C-alpha positions as CSV (number, residue, x, y, z in Angstrom):
1,M,145.4,131.6,128.9
2,A,145.5,133.6,131.9
3,R,147.0,137.0,132.1
4,V,150.4,136.7,133.6
5,L,152.8,139.6,134.8
6,I,156.6,138.5,135.2
7,Q,159.4,140.6,136.0
8,V,162.9,139.5,135.5
9,P,165.7,141.5,134.7
10,A,166.9,141.8,131.2
11,S,170.9,141.0,132.3
12,A,172.7,140.3,135.0
13,R,176.2,139.4,135.9
14,R,177.2,136.4,136.8
15,G,176.9,135.5,139.9
16,E,174.6,138.3,141.1
17,V,171.5,137.5,143.1
18,I,168.2,138.4,141.2
19,E,164.8,138.9,141.7
20,L,162.2,137.4,140.1
21,R,158.7,138.4,140.5
22,A,155.5,136.5,138.6
23,S,151.2,137.0,139.0
24,I,148.4,135.2,137.3
25,A,145.3,136.6,136.8
26,H,143.1,133.8,138.6
27,V,140.0,133.8,140.3
28,M,141.1,130.8,143.4
29,E,137.6,129.6,144.3
30,T,138.1,127.8,147.1
31,G,135.1,125.6,147.0
32,Y,134.0,126.6,150.2
33,R,131.7,129.7,149.2
34,A,128.5,128.9,148.2
35,G,126.7,130.5,145.0
36,A,123.2,132.4,144.3
37,D,121.9,129.2,143.9
38,G,122.9,127.8,147.4
39,Q,125.1,125.0,146.5
40,A,128.8,125.3,146.7
41,V,130.9,127.1,143.9
42,A,133.2,124.4,142.8
43,R,137.1,124.9,143.7
44,D,139.2,126.0,140.9
45,I,142.4,127.0,142.3
46,I,146.3,126.8,141.2
47,R,148.0,124.1,143.1
48,R,151.2,124.5,141.7
49,F,153.8,126.9,140.6
50,T,157.5,125.8,139.2
51,C,160.3,128.3,138.3
52,R,162.9,126.6,136.3
53,Y,166.4,128.4,135.2
54,A,168.4,126.4,132.3
55,G,166.1,123.2,133.1
56,E,166.9,123.2,136.7
57,V,164.1,124.2,139.3
58,V,165.2,126.8,141.4
59,F,161.8,127.7,143.4
60,A,158.3,125.6,143.5
61,A,155.4,126.3,145.7
62,E,152.7,124.0,146.4
63,L,149.4,126.5,146.8
64,H,146.2,125.9,149.1
65,P,142.4,127.2,149.4
66,A,143.7,129.8,151.2
67,I,145.5,131.8,148.9
68,A,144.5,134.9,147.6
69,A,143.0,135.6,143.9
70,N,145.6,136.5,141.7
71,P,148.3,135.0,143.5
72,Y,151.6,137.0,143.4
73,L,154.9,135.2,143.9
74,A,158.8,137.2,144.4
75,F,161.9,135.0,145.3
76,H,165.3,135.3,144.1
77,A,168.1,133.2,142.2
78,V,171.7,133.5,141.4
79,A,172.6,134.3,137.8
80,T,175.1,131.7,136.7
81,E,174.9,131.4,132.8
82,S,172.7,133.1,130.3
83,G,169.3,131.0,129.7
84,T,165.5,130.9,130.0
85,L,163.5,131.2,133.1
86,E,160.6,129.1,132.7
87,F,157.3,130.1,134.8
88,E,154.6,127.3,135.0
89,W,150.9,127.3,136.7
90,Q,149.1,123.9,137.3
91,G,145.7,124.1,139.0
92,D,142.3,122.3,138.8
93,N,140.3,121.4,136.2
94,G,143.1,120.9,133.7
95,F,144.7,124.3,133.8
96,A,148.2,124.7,133.4
97,Q,150.4,127.7,131.7
98,V,154.1,128.3,131.3
99,E,155.6,131.2,130.1
100,R,159.7,131.7,129.3
101,R,161.6,135.0,129.7
102,E,165.5,134.8,128.5
103,L,168.1,136.1,130.9
104,Q,171.2,137.4,129.5
105,V,174.4,136.8,131.8
106,T,177.4,138.3,131.4
């Protein structure tokens, strides 16, 4: 499992716009670089990020080899109800990771 940093407010008022931030430790190897032996280093990137709020997709991104290592994403959502925020990363070589955080809406 990769190390992730996720910032979600503990609570929000109904209708409030909240900022969500997510970062994951990942080398994001492009596949274009040569290794010490002169051979191309195999590509290993995160290809897709999705955030679901109460089961509905609120943000999704397709990532490409030009993205930096340890990708950081920040985006906004409207707090509508208490529920779970699910952050999902999918990548090369079968990489997949899901993290969940709770949001309390008053």
